[in-house]
C-alpha positions in Angstrom: -20.8 -25.9 -50.8 -17.3 -25.6 -51.7 -14.2 -24.7 -49.3 -14.3 -21.2 -48.4 -12.0 -20.0 -50.9 -12.3 -17.6 -54.0 -12.9 -19.4 -57.4 -10.3 -19.7 -60.2 -9.7 -16.2 -61.9 -8.1 -16.3 -65.6 -4.6 -15.9 -65.9 -3.1 -12.5 -67.3 -1.8 -12.4 -70.4 1.5 -12.1 -70.8 2.7 -9.3 -72.1 2.5 -8.7 -76.0 5.6 -6.5 -76.0 8.0 -8.4 -74.4 10.1 -11.3 -76.2 11.4 -13.9 -73.0 15.1 -13.1 -73.4 17.1 -16.9 -73.6 17.2 -18.4 -70.1 20.7 -18.6 -69.0 22.7 -20.5 -66.2 23.1 -18.2 -63.3 26.3 -16.6 -62.0 25.0 -16.0 -58.6 21.3 -16.1 -57.2 19.8 -14.2 -54.2 17.2 -15.6 -52.1 14.3 -13.9 -51.3 11.9 -15.5 -48.2 8.0 -14.5 -49.6 5.7 -14.0 -47.2 2.5 -11.6 -46.4 4.8 -9.2 -45.0 6.8 -9.3 -47.8 5.3 -10.0 -51.3 6.0 -9.7 -54.8 6.0 -5.8 -54.1 8.6 -5.4 -51.5 10.7 -7.7 -53.7 10.2 -5.4 -56.8 11.5 -2.3 -54.8 14.5 -4.0 -53.3 15.9 -4.9 -57.0 17.8 -1.8 -57.5 19.4 -2.7 -54.7 19.9 -6.6 -55.2 21.1 -5.6 -58.8 23.8 -3.1 -57.4 25.4 -6.2 -55.7 26.1 -8.3 -58.6 24.1 -11.4 -58.6 22.1 -12.5 -61.7 19.0 -13.8 -60.5 16.6 -13.4 -57.6 15.6 -17.2 -56.0 12.3 -17.1 -54.7 10.6 -19.0 -52.2 7.4 -20.8 -53.4 4.9 -18.3 -55.1 1.4 -20.6 -55.7 -1.4 -20.5 -53.2 -0.9 -21.7 -50.1 -2.4 -21.9 -46.6 -3.4 -18.2 -45.4 -1.2 -16.4 -43.6 2.1 -19.3 -44.0 5.1 -17.5 -43.5 7.0 -19.6 -46.1 5.0 -20.9 -48.7 5.5 -24.9 -48.8 1.9 -25.9 -47.8 0.8 -25.7 -51.1 -3.1 -25.7 -51.4 -3.7 -24.2 -55.6 -0.5 -25.5 -58.0 -3.0 -23.7 -60.8 -3.0 -19.8 -58.9 0.2 -17.6 -57.8 -0.4 -16.7 -54.3 -3.0 -13.7 -53.6 -1.2 -12.6 -50.6 1.8 -12.5 -52.5 0.3 -10.4 -55.6 -1.2 -13.0 -57.5 0.5 -13.4 -61.2 0.2 -9.8 -62.3 2.6 -8.9 -59.3 5.1 -11.8 -59.9 5.1 -10.7 -63.6 5.7 -6.9 -62.5 8.8 -8.3 -60.4 9.8 -10.1 -63.0 9.6 -7.4 -65.4 11.5 -4.9 -62.8 13.8 -7.8 -62.5 14.7 -7.7 -66.4 15.0 -4.0 -66.1 17.7 -4.3 -64.3 19.1 -7.8 -65.9 17.9 -9.8 -63.4 15.9 -13.4 -63.7 13.8 -15.5 -61.8 14.3 -18.8 -59.8 11.8 -19.9 -58.2 11.4 -22.6 -55.3 9.1 -25.8 -56.5 7.1 -27.9 -54.3 6.3 -31.2 -56.1 6.1 -33.9 -52.7 3.4 -32.5 -51.0 -0.2 -30.6 -50.4 -1.1 -28.6 -47.2 -3.9 -31.1 -45.6 -6.2 -28.1 -45.3 -9.9 -28.9 -46.9 -11.2 -25.8 -46.5 -8.3 -24.1 -48.5 -7.1 -27.1 -50.9 -9.8 -28.2 -53.6 -8.5 -31.0 -55.2 -8.7 -32.7 -51.5 -12.2 -31.3 -50.4 -13.4 -33.5 -53.5 -11.6 -36.2 -52.2 -13.1 -36.0 -49.1 -16.8 -35.4 -50.7 -16.4 -38.5 -53.5 -14.1 -40.6 -52.4 -11.7 -43.0 -54.3 -14.0 -42.5 -57.1 -13.2 -39.1 -57.2 -11.1 -37.5 -60.3 -8.8 -36.1 -57.4 -7.9 -39.3 -55.7 -5.1 -40.0 -58.1 -3.6 -37.0 -56.6 -2.5 -38.3 -53.1 -0.6 -40.9 -52.0 -3.9 -42.5 -50.2 -3.9 -46.4 -48.9 -7.6 -47.2 -49.4 -7.0 -50.6 -48.5 -6.3 -49.5 -44.8 -8.9 -48.0 -42.3 -11.5 -49.6 -44.1 -11.2 -47.6 -47.2 -11.8 -44.1 -45.1 -9.0 -41.4 -44.9 -7.7 -40.8 -41.5 -7.8 -37.0 -40.3 -6.0 -36.9 -37.1 -7.5 -33.3 -36.5 -9.7 -33.8 -33.0 -8.3 -32.7 -29.9 -9.4 -35.6 -27.9 -11.2 -38.7 -28.9 -14.1 -38.3 -30.6 -16.6 -39.6 -28.0 -15.3 -36.4 -26.2 -15.5 -33.9 -28.6 -18.8 -35.1 -30.1 -20.1 -31.8 -29.1 -18.0 -29.6 -30.9 -19.0 -31.2 -34.0 -21.6 -29.9 -35.7 -23.2 -30.1 -39.3 -23.7 -26.5 -41.5 -26.1 -27.0 -44.6 -23.6 -29.6 -46.2 -20.1 -28.7 -44.2 -19.1 -30.6 -41.1 -17.6 -27.7 -38.9 -15.2 -28.8 -35.7 -13.7 -25.7 -34.8 -11.4 -23.9 -37.6 -11.5 -26.9 -39.7 -14.4 -27.4 -42.0 -15.1 -30.7 -44.4 -17.7 -31.9 -47.1 -20.4 -33.9 -46.3 -20.8 -37.2 -48.4 -24.1 -36.3 -50.9 -27.1 -37.6 -49.2 -26.0 -37.5 -45.5 -26.7 -34.1 -44.1 -29.6 -35.4 -42.4 -27.9 -38.5 -40.8 -27.8 -38.7 -36.7 -24.1 -37.3 -35.9 -23.1 -40.7 -35.3 -24.2 -42.5 -38.6 -23.0 -39.4 -40.3 -19.4 -39.5 -39.4 -19.6 -43.4 -40.2 -21.1 -42.8 -43.5 -18.2 -40.2 -44.8 -15.3 -41.3 -46.7 -13.1 -40.0 -44.0 -12.6 -40.3 -40.3 -12.3 -37.7 -38.1 -9.8 -38.4 -35.1 -7.7 -37.9 -32.0 -5.1 -36.1 -33.3 -2.3 -38.8 -31.2 -4.1 -41.5 -33.7 -1.3 -39.9 -36.5 1.6 -41.8 -34.9 0.2 -45.2 -36.0 -3.3 -45.1 -37.9 -2.9 -42.8 -40.3 -3.1 -44.1 -44.2 -1.8 -41.2 -46.1 1.9 -40.3 -46.8 2.7 -37.4 -45.3 6.0 -35.0 -45.5 8.3 -36.0 -43.3 6.0 -36.8 -40.1 4.4 -33.8 -40.9 0.3 -35.0 -40.4 -0.6 -31.4 -41.7 0.9 -32.0 -45.1 -0.2 -34.8 -47.3 2.0 -36.6 -50.2 1.2 -36.0 -53.8 1.7 -38.6 -56.6 4.0 -36.2 -59.4 4.6 -39.7 -60.6 1.3 -40.1 -62.6 1.7 -38.0 -65.7 -2.1 -36.7 -65.3 -1.1 -35.5 -62.1 2.3 -34.1 -63.2 0.4 -31.9 -65.7 -2.3 -30.6 -63.1 0.3 -29.6 -60.5 3.4 -27.8 -63.1 0.8 -26.4 -65.7 1.1 -22.9 -63.8 5.1 -22.6 -63.2 6.1 -25.0 -67.0 3.6 -21.5 -68.6 5.8 -19.0 -66.1 8.8 -20.8 -67.8 7.5 -20.6 -71.7 6.5 -17.5 -70.9 10.0 -16.0 -69.7 8.3 -14.7 -66.4 10.6 -17.3 -64.7 13.8 -18.6 -65.6 15.2 -21.6 -63.3 13.5 -23.9 -60.7 14.7 -24.9 -57.5 13.3 -28.3 -56.6 12.0 -28.9 -52.8 12.8 -32.4 -51.1 12.9 -34.6 -53.8 13.6 -37.7 -51.9 10.1 -37.7 -50.8 8.7 -38.7 -54.5 8.3 -42.2 -55.3 10.3 -41.4 -58.1 12.7 -39.1 -57.9 14.8 -39.6 -61.6 11.4 -40.3 -63.2 10.3 -37.0 -62.0 13.4 -35.1 -63.3 13.5 -36.3 -66.3 9.9 -35.1 -67.3 10.8 -31.8 -65.4 13.8 -31.7 -67.9 11.7 -32.2 -70.9 8.6 -30.3 -69.8 10.9 -27.2 -69.1 13.3 -27.1 -72.1 16.0 -27.8 -70.0 16.0 -24.4 -67.9 18.6 -24.2 -64.7 17.3 -26.3 -62.1 18.7 -27.1 -58.6 17.4 -30.2 -56.5 17.3 -29.7 -52.4 18.6 -33.3 -52.3 20.9 -33.9 -49.0 24.3 -35.6 -49.4 25.5 -37.9 -46.6 29.2 -38.0 -46.2 31.1 -39.7 -49.6 27.8 -40.1 -51.5 27.6 -38.4 -54.6 24.4 -37.0 -56.5 23.3 -40.2 -59.3 24.9 -38.9 -62.6 21.6 -39.7 -64.3 20.0 -36.5 -63.2 18.8 -34.1 -65.7 19.5 -31.5 -63.4 22.5 -28.7 -62.7 23.2 -30.0 -59.3 22.4 -29.5 -55.7 21.1 -26.9 -53.4 24.1 -27.1 -52.1 24.6 -28.5 -48.5 27.3 -30.4 -49.6 29.3 -26.8 -50.3 27.7 -26.4 -46.7 29.5 -29.2 -45.0 32.9 -28.8 -46.7 33.4 -24.9 -46.6 32.2 -24.8 -42.3 34.6 -27.8 -42.2 37.5 -26.2 -43.2 37.6 -23.6 -41.1 37.1 -25.9 -38.2 40.2 -27.4 -36.2 40.4 -31.5 -36.5 42.4 -32.0 -33.7 40.7 -29.0 -31.3 36.9 -30.7 -32.5 38.5 -33.9 -30.4 39.2 -31.7 -27.1 36.2 -30.1 -27.7 34.3 -33.2 -27.6 35.8 -34.3 -24.9 35.0 -30.9 -22.7 31.4 -31.4 -24.0 31.2 -35.0 -22.1 32.9 -33.9 -18.8 30.3 -30.9 -18.7 27.1 -32.1 -20.0 27.5 -36.1 -18.8 25.4 -37.7 -21.9 24.6 -40.9 -22.4 26.5 -42.8 -25.2 23.4 -43.3 -27.1 21.6 -39.3 -25.9 24.2 -37.4 -27.2 27.9 -38.7 -26.2 28.6 -40.5 -29.0 27.4 -39.5 -32.9 27.2 -42.9 -34.0 25.0 -44.3 -31.4 22.8 -41.1 -31.2 21.9 -41.4 -34.4 21.2 -45.1 -34.2 18.7 -44.5 -31.0 17.2 -41.8 -32.3 16.5 -43.5 -35.7 14.7 -46.7 -33.6 12.8 -43.9 -31.6 11.6 -42.1 -34.2 10.4 -45.7 -36.1 8.5 -46.3 -33.1 6.9 -43.3 -32.8 6.6 -40.7 -35.6 7.3 -43.2 -38.4 5.1 -46.0 -36.6 2.5 -45.7 -39.1 5.0 -45.5 -42.2 6.5 -48.8 -40.6 3.0 -50.5 -40.9 2.1 -49.3 -44.2 5.0 -50.9 -45.5 5.0 -54.0 -43.7 1.6 -54.8 -45.1 2.9 -54.3 -48.6 5.7 -56.9 -47.6 3.4 -59.2 -46.1 1.0 -59.2 -49.3 3.7 -59.6 -51.7 5.5 -62.9 -48.7 1.9 -64.6 -48.6 0.8 -64.1 -52.3 4.1 -65.1 -53.9 5.0 -68.0 -56.4 8.4 -68.7 -54.9 8.0 -70.7 -51.7 11.4 -68.8 -50.6 9.0 -66.0 -49.7 6.0 -67.8 -47.9 5.6 -68.6 -43.8 6.9 -64.9 -43.1 5.3 -63.1 -40.2 4.5 -59.7 -40.2 6.6 -59.0 -37.2 9.2 -60.9 -38.7 9.1 -58.9 -41.4 8.7 -55.4 -39.4 11.5 -56.4 -37.5 13.7 -56.9 -40.5 12.5 -53.5 -42.2 12.9 -51.9 -38.5 16.9 -53.1 -38.4 17.8 -52.5 -42.1 16.3 -49.1 -42.3 18.3 -47.8 -38.7 21.6 -49.1 -40.2 21.3 -46.6 -43.7 23.8 -44.2 -43.7 22.2 -42.1 -46.9 18.9 -41.0 -47.4 17.3 -43.5 -49.8 17.8 -45.9 -52.3 17.2 -44.9 -56.4 17.4 -47.0 -59.5 20.0 -46.0 -61.4 22.4 -46.1 -58.4 23.3 -50.2 -56.9 20.3 -50.8 -54.1 23.0 -53.4 -52.7 25.5 -50.1 -52.2 22.7 -48.8 -49.8 21.4 -51.7 -48.3 24.6 -53.4 -47.6 25.1 -57.1 -46.4 26.9 -55.7 -43.7 23.7 -54.4 -42.4 21.8 -57.3 -43.3 24.6 -58.9 -41.2 23.8 -57.1 -38.0 20.3 -57.0 -38.6 20.0 -61.0 -38.9 21.8 -60.8 -35.2 18.9 -59.4 -33.2 16.5 -62.1 -34.0 16.8 -64.6 -31.1 15.6 -67.6 -33.4 18.6 -67.8 -35.9 15.5 -69.2 -38.7 13.7 -66.6 -38.2 16.3 -63.8 -38.8 15.9 -65.2 -42.7 13.5 -62.6 -42.9 15.8 -60.1 -43.1 17.3 -61.9 -46.6 13.8 -61.2 -47.6 13.1 -58.0 -47.0 16.8 -57.0 -48.4 16.1 -59.1 -51.9 12.8 -57.1 -52.1 14.2 -54.2 -51.6 17.2 -55.4 -54.3 14.4 -56.1 -56.8 15.6 -60.0 -57.0 11.8 -61.3 -56.8 10.7 -59.4 -59.5 9.2 -56.4 -60.9 5.2 -56.2 -60.6 3.3 -53.4 -59.3 3.2 -54.5 -55.8 7.6 -55.3 -56.0 7.2 -51.4 -57.1 5.2 -50.4 -54.5 7.4 -52.2 -51.5 10.5 -50.7 -53.2 8.9 -46.9 -53.4 7.9 -47.4 -50.0 11.2 -48.4 -48.7 12.6 -45.7 -50.2 10.0 -43.2 -49.1 10.7 -44.4 -45.5 14.0 -44.3 -45.5 13.7 -41.0 -46.4 11.7 -39.5 -43.9 13.5 -41.8 -41.1 17.0 -39.9 -42.2 15.6 -36.4 -42.4 13.7 -37.0 -39.0 16.4 -38.9 -36.9 19.3 -36.6 -37.9 18.2 -33.4 -39.1 15.7 -33.3 -36.5 16.4 -35.4 -33.5 20.5 -36.4 -33.2 21.3 -32.8 -34.4 19.8 -31.6 -31.1 21.2 -34.2 -28.7 24.7 -34.4 -30.1 26.1 -30.7 -28.8 30.4 -30.7 -28.6 30.0 -28.5 -31.5 26.8 -26.6 -32.7 28.2 -25.1 -35.8 28.5 -28.9 -37.2 24.8 -29.9 -36.6 23.7 -28.2 -39.9 21.6 -29.8 -42.7 24.3 -32.0 -44.8 26.6 -31.9 -42.3 28.7 -34.6 -40.0 29.1 -33.7 -36.6 31.0 -37.1 -35.7 33.8 -35.4 -38.3 33.0 -31.9 -38.3 36.8 -30.9 -39.6 37.8 -31.0 -43.4 40.7 -30.7 -44.5 42.5 -28.6 -47.5 43.4 -31.7 -49.2 39.6 -32.9 -48.9 37.8 -29.6 -50.3 40.2 -28.8 -52.9 39.4 -32.6 -54.2 35.5 -31.4 -53.6 35.8 -28.5 -55.8 37.8 -30.4 -58.1 35.2 -32.8 -58.7 32.0 -30.3 -58.2 34.3 -28.2 -61.4 34.4 -31.3 -63.3 30.9 -33.2 -62.5 28.3 -30.3 -61.9 29.6 -27.2 -62.4 26.3 -24.8 -62.3 25.3 -26.9 -59.0 24.3 -25.1 -56.3 26.2 -23.3 -53.0 25.2 -21.9 -50.1 26.1 -21.3 -46.5 23.1 -19.8 -45.7 19.2 -20.6 -46.2 16.1 -20.6 -44.4 16.4 -23.8 -43.2 19.8 -23.8 -41.7 19.9 -24.0 -37.9 22.4 -20.9 -37.6 23.7 -18.8 -40.4 27.0 -18.7 -41.7 28.1 -16.0 -39.6 27.3 -17.8 -36.1 28.5 -21.0 -37.7 32.2 -19.4 -38.2 32.1 -17.8 -34.8 31.6 -21.3 -33.1 34.0 -23.0 -35.3 36.7 -21.0 -33.5 35.8 -22.8 -30.5 37.8 -25.9 -31.9 41.1 -23.9 -32.1 40.9 -22.9 -28.2 39.0 -25.8 -26.7 40.5 -25.6 -23.0 40.1 -21.8 -23.2 36.5 -22.4 -23.9 36.2 -25.3 -20.9 38.1 -22.8 -18.4 35.4 -19.9 -19.3 32.3 -21.9 -19.5 33.0 -23.7 -15.6 33.5 -20.0 -14.6 30.1 -19.0 -16.0 28.4 -21.7 -15.2 29.9 -21.4 -11.3 28.1 -18.0 -11.2 25.1 -19.1 -12.8 24.2 -21.7 -10.2 23.3 -18.8 -8.3 20.4 -18.5 -9.9 19.8 -22.3 -9.9 20.7 -25.1 -11.6 20.1 -26.0 -15.2 17.5 -28.1 -16.3 20.3 -30.7 -17.3 24.4 -30.4 -18.7 23.4 -30.7 -22.3 20.9 -27.7 -22.7 23.0 -26.0 -20.7 26.1 -26.5 -23.0 24.1 -25.7 -26.0 22.7 -22.4 -24.5 26.5 -21.1 -23.8 27.1 -22.2 -27.1 24.3 -20.1 -28.7 25.5 -17.0 -27.1 28.5 -17.3 -28.0 27.7 -17.7 -31.5 25.2 -14.8 -31.9 27.2 -12.4 -29.9 25.2 -9.8 -28.1 22.0 -11.9 -27.5 18.4 -11.1 -27.4 16.7 -13.0 -24.6 13.4 -13.7 -26.5 15.5 -15.0 -29.5 18.1 -17.2 -27.2 15.1 -18.6 -25.2 12.5 -19.5 -28.4 15.7 -20.9 -30.0 16.4 -23.2 -26.8 12.7 -24.3 -26.4 12.6 -25.4 -30.0 15.8 -27.1 -29.6 14.7 -29.5 -26.0 11.4 -30.3 -27.8 13.0 -31.6 -31.3 15.6 -33.5 -28.8 12.8 -34.9 -27.4 14.8 -35.9 -24.0 13.1 -34.2 -21.5 9.8 -32.5 -23.4 9.1 -32.7 -26.8 5.8 -31.2 -29.5 3.7 -33.7 -28.5 4.4 -34.3 -25.2 5.4 -31.4 -23.8 7.0 -30.7 -19.8 6.0 -27.4 -18.7 7.8 -27.9 -16.0 10.6 -28.5 -17.6 10.1 -26.0 -20.2 9.9 -22.8 -17.9 13.4 -24.0 -16.2 14.7 -24.2 -19.5 13.1 -20.3 -20.2 14.3 -19.5 -16.1 17.8 -20.9 -17.2 18.0 -18.9 -20.4 17.2 -15.9 -18.3 19.3 -16.0 -15.5 22.9 -17.7 -17.1 23.5 -16.6 -20.8 21.2 -14.0 -21.1 22.0 -12.8 -17.7 25.3 -11.5 -15.6 26.8 -15.0 -16.0 27.0 -14.9 -19.9 29.5 -11.7 -19.3 32.0 -14.4 -19.1 30.9 -15.6 -22.8 30.4 -12.4 -24.2 34.1 -11.3 -22.9 35.5 -14.4 -24.4 33.6 -14.2 -28.0 35.1 -10.1 -28.0 38.7 -11.4 -27.1 38.3 -14.3 -30.2 36.7 -11.3 -32.2 39.8 -11.2 -34.9 39.0 -14.9 -35.4 36.0 -14.9 -35.5 36.4 -12.6 -38.4 38.9 -14.5 -40.5 36.4 -17.2 -40.4 33.5 -15.2 -41.2 35.1 -13.5 -44.4 37.0 -16.6 -45.0 33.8 -18.7 -45.6 32.1 -15.7 -47.6 34.9 -15.6 -50.0 35.6 -19.1 -50.3 31.6 -19.6 -50.6 31.6 -16.5 -53.7 34.4 -18.1 -55.8 34.4 -21.5 -55.5 33.1 -23.7 -58.2 29.5 -24.1 -58.7 26.2 -21.0 -58.2 26.4 -19.0 -54.8 23.5 -18.6 -53.5 22.8 -15.6 -50.9 20.5 -15.8 -48.1 18.6 -12.6 -47.8 20.8 -10.3 -46.0 23.7 -12.1 -45.5 25.9 -9.9 -47.6 26.4 -8.5 -44.6 27.0 -9.1 -41.4 24.0 -11.3 -40.3 23.1 -13.5 -37.2 20.5 -15.7 -37.2 19.6 -18.7 -35.1 16.6 -21.8 -36.3 13.3 -20.9 -37.8 11.3 -19.0 -37.2 14.2 -16.7 -36.4 15.8 -16.7 -39.8 13.0 -16.2 -41.6 11.9 -12.4 -40.2 11.1 -10.3 -43.3 14.3 -8.8 -45.0 15.0 -4.9 -44.6 16.7 -3.4 -47.6 18.2 0.1 -48.1 15.6 2.4 -50.0 16.0 2.7 -53.9 19.2 4.4 -55.0 21.2 3.2 -51.9 23.4 0.5 -51.6 25.2 1.2 -55.0 28.4 -0.6 -56.8 30.5 2.4 -54.7 29.4 1.3 -50.9 32.8 0.0 -49.5 34.5 -1.0 -46.5 34.2 1.8 -43.8 30.2 2.7 -45.1 28.9 -0.9 -45.2 31.1 -3.3 -43.2 34.1 -5.7 -44.4 31.7 -8.5 -45.3 29.7 -6.4 -47.4 32.9 -5.4 -49.5 34.0 -8.6 -49.9 30.7 -10.1 -51.2 30.2 -7.4 -54.3 34.3 -7.8 -55.0 33.5 -11.1 -55.6 30.2 -11.1 -57.3 31.6 -8.1 -59.6 34.4 -10.2 -60.2 32.1 -13.1 -61.2 29.5 -10.8 -63.4 32.6 -9.2 -65.2 34.6 -12.5 -65.9 31.9 -15.2 -66.3 34.0 -17.3 -68.0 36.3 -17.3 -65.2 33.8 -19.1 -63.0 31.4 -20.9 -65.5 30.9 -24.2 -66.8 34.1 -24.2 -68.9 36.2 -22.6 -65.9 39.3 -24.4 -64.1 39.7 -24.8 -60.7 43.6 -25.2 -59.3 45.1 -25.4 -55.7 47.5 -22.7 -54.8 49.8 -24.3 -52.0 51.7 -22.0 -49.9 55.0 -22.6 -49.0 57.1 -21.7 -45.8 56.7 -22.5 -42.0 52.4 -21.0 -41.9 51.8 -22.9 -45.1 48.9 -25.1 -43.4 47.4 -21.7 -42.3 47.4 -20.0 -45.9 44.1 -22.1 -48.1 44.2 -20.4 -52.0 42.9 -21.6 -55.6 42.6 -20.0 -58.7 40.1 -19.9 -61.3 41.3 -20.4 -64.6 44.2 -18.8 -64.1 42.6 -15.2 -63.9 41.2 -14.8 -60.7 42.9 -15.9 -56.6 41.2 -16.4 -54.0 43.0 -16.6 -50.7 41.9 -17.0 -46.9 43.3 -17.7 -43.4 42.4 -21.1 -42.1 42.7 -21.4 -38.2 43.9 -17.9 -37.4 44.1 -18.3 -33.5 46.7 -21.3 -33.9 48.5 -19.5 -36.4 48.8 -16.3 -33.9 49.8 -18.7 -31.3 52.6 -20.2 -33.4 54.2 -16.7 -34.3 52.2 -15.9 -37.6 53.3 -15.7 -41.0 56.9 -15.7 -40.4 57.8 -15.4 -44.2 55.4 -18.0 -45.7 54.9 -17.2 -49.0 52.2 -17.7 -51.8 53.0 -18.5 -55.4 50.8 -17.2 -57.9 50.1 -18.6 -61.4 51.8 -16.0 -64.1 51.1 -12.1 -64.6 50.6 -9.8 -62.3 47.7 -9.6 -60.1 45.5 -6.9 -58.6 43.8 -6.6 -55.4 40.2 -6.6 -55.8 39.0 -4.6 -53.0 42.3 -2.4 -53.6 42.7 -2.2 -57.1 45.8 -0.5 -56.6 47.7 -2.9 -54.7 49.4 -5.5 -57.1 51.6 -8.7 -56.9 53.3 -11.0 -59.1 55.5 -14.1 -58.6 56.1 -15.5 -55.1 53.8 -13.2 -52.8 54.4 -12.6 -49.3 51.1 -13.8 -47.3 51.9 -11.2 -44.5 51.6 -8.5 -47.1 48.2 -10.3 -49.0 46.8 -10.1 -45.7 48.2 -6.6 -44.5 44.3 -5.3 -44.1 42.5 -8.2 -44.1 42.5 -11.9 -43.5 41.7 -12.3 -47.1 42.6 -11.8 -50.3 40.7 -11.6 -54.2 42.9 -11.4 -56.7 42.3 -10.6 -60.1 44.7 -10.9 -63.2 44.8 -7.6 -64.7 47.7 -8.4 -67.9 44.9 -11.0 -69.7 41.1 -10.4 -71.4 38.7 -12.6 -70.2 38.3 -15.4 -72.8 
C-alpha cells in the first residue's frame, strides 16, 4: 500500500506562444502568504491592484506540495509537484501569465533544508520507512543509522509504547496509530504486534523521547520536520528539478532561500543553485548578528533583509531612553538577571537550557562523532578523551558563540574564539581535563585533518550551533528579556536597541557598495510584531518615565481584578496593547499565551501549566483588555503624532534605502499584527480596478500615499536606486539637526524623516533648522506643486507630514 495521496501527474507544458522575458533584478517585491484560503487564483485576482502599487515582482511563499491544510507551506512533502490546494502547476502558470500581463514577475520561496515528517504524505520518507537504509531515498534524509540500533525513531506516540499498544493496529501492509500511517517491512504483516514492531526499520516511541533519543536531524527542535541532505548532488537534482524547470520556462524569475544555515554546506549549496538557476536573483534568509557580515563568497544578491530591519527600527529608538526604560522594566517586573533582567545573562542561560532539553539529542550525536574521532585518531593528542568531557567542552563552546555558525570561507577561529575557549576551560574542576576544550576547538577549526569524520564533525557542529542560536535567542530569550518588545525581533539586538544616524548611514553605504540588490524588510510572516506595532513601541524610549507612571496607574487598577501571574508577563501584556492600539482580547490573549510558552519560565509547549495559562488569560481580559487598559489607550492616543512620525519614517526609509524592499501583504496601509498565526491571516485586497495609482492621502491614508509615491519613484527612476546608484547622507544644520535624518540617492531623490519627534517637540521644535539639498530643483513626490532648492527649511519640508520624499525635476534619469 502506498501513502494516501494522489499519484504524480505530468506537468502541463509551458505555453508555446510565450517566450520568457529575460530575468531582471526586482525594484520592489510584494510578499503574498499563500494558503488554502488564499490560493493562486486569489493572488491572480489581486494582481491589478498590486501592479498599481508600483512593485516589480510578487514574492510567493512556498508553492510545492505541502502537508494538507498547511497555512504556510514550509512543511514540503513533494518537491516534484506544485501544491494542489493552491491550484496546482496550472494555477501557478495562470498567476504568472496574469502577473506578466501587468508587468510583474514572480519570486518564490524555496525550502531546501527540511521536509515534513509525515510518511502518509511524504512518498520518499514512506519508502525509507519501508525499505530502511537500502532504500534509494535513504540518502535524502539526514539519519544516523548507527544510532538506535539502525532504526529510525518516530516520536509520535502519546505515551510509552506499552501503554498505547491497543491504539496501534495493522491494516494490510500499513501500521496505523490514530491519524498516523506507516508502511510495514515486507514479510512482517502477519507477525504478532510486539514482534512486528521490532521487525521494522523504524521505532514508534513516546513523543517525549524526541528530546534525547532522536537519530534524525530536525529543523531547529521541530520533530515534525526532518532534515534533507541537499549536499548530495542527486538529492539536489531531485528536490530542485521542478523549481529549476519553472525558472527556465519563465514562470518564475527569482528565489528566496529559507534557512540556509541548517544545511551541511550552505556555500556549496548556493554555488550549485547559482549555476543551476543561471544566476537568477536569489536572496537567503540569513540572520546576521550585530556586526556580522554576509560571507562575500556567497553567490547571492544578499539576505532577505532582517539586518535592514534592525537598522531601520534602531534609527527610531532613543538610546538614552532605552536605558531608562530598562530601569523601569526591572523595577516593575523584578526579573532575575539570567531570567530576563540582563540580556547577555538571559541569552547564556537560555542556551544552556536549550542544549539540555530541546537539542539534547543533537548534542549527543555531536559528542558521539567527536568521541569516535578521538578514539581512532592517529594523533595521540586526541586519545583518552572521555565522552562527558567532550560533551562539556562542546556545550561550553556552543553557548559562547555570538553568531549562528561558522562557514568554510570565513575564519572559524573568529567564530569559535580563543576567548570563548578560555572561559570554557574554567568550567572544568580539574585543569588537565579542560584539554578537551582545545581538542574540540581544534576539530572545529580543522586542525586535525579533513577526513570524512572530520568533515562530519565540523558540519554537525555548525548545524547544532545554528539551531541553538535560533532556539535560545529568537525563541526563548526574546520572550524573557522585555524592556522594549519592539527590539526583540529576528536579527535584533535587544541589549542595544538604538542605532545612531551615523551607524545607519554607514550600514546603508556598505549595503550599496557590497550588496546593492539585497532584500530589505520591516514586516514579514515571521516578525513577532509588524513594523507599525514596533514603531509605536519605539516611542516609549522617548518617554520612559511617563510610560512607567501610566503603567503604575493601570497596574494598580488591574489589581482589583486580581494580581497578574507575574511581573514580566504583565509588562509584556501592557506593552502589547500599547503597540497594537485598540485591542481585540482574543488576539492579545493568544499572543500572550504563545509568549509565555516560548519563554518557558512558568509553562511551555511540552509542559503546560493550565492554572498559570488560565491566570494569564484572566489577566489579559480584566487588565490590558479591560477597563484598566483605557489608561494605556489614553497614553497611546496622546502620543499618536509621534507614533505617526515613526510609522511613516520607517516606511519611507525602508522603501528608499539601498536594497530591494519587500512589502509584506497589507503593509502598504496601516498594519498592526502580532506573532504568527496573527500575522498570517489571509490577505484582503481591493477588487479589480480599485486602489489605482490616483488614490491619495484622504482616501486610503498617509502610509499608503507614502508607499505609492516611493514605489512610483523607484519604478520611474530605476537607475537612482539600482546596482550603480549612490547613497549620500545629508546632514541637517541648526539646533534640531539631530532630529532630521536625510539621504540622497544618486543625486536625484532625497529622503528626509523626523527622528525622535517627541524629544524634538519637548526641545521646542525645528527652530530654524535647515537641510542643505544637493544642486537642482526638488519637487515633493507627494505634492509636486511644492518645490525646494538650496537650504530648505525643515519646518517647511515637514509642514504637512513628518517625512518628505523629493525628486529632482531639472534632470532626466541617467
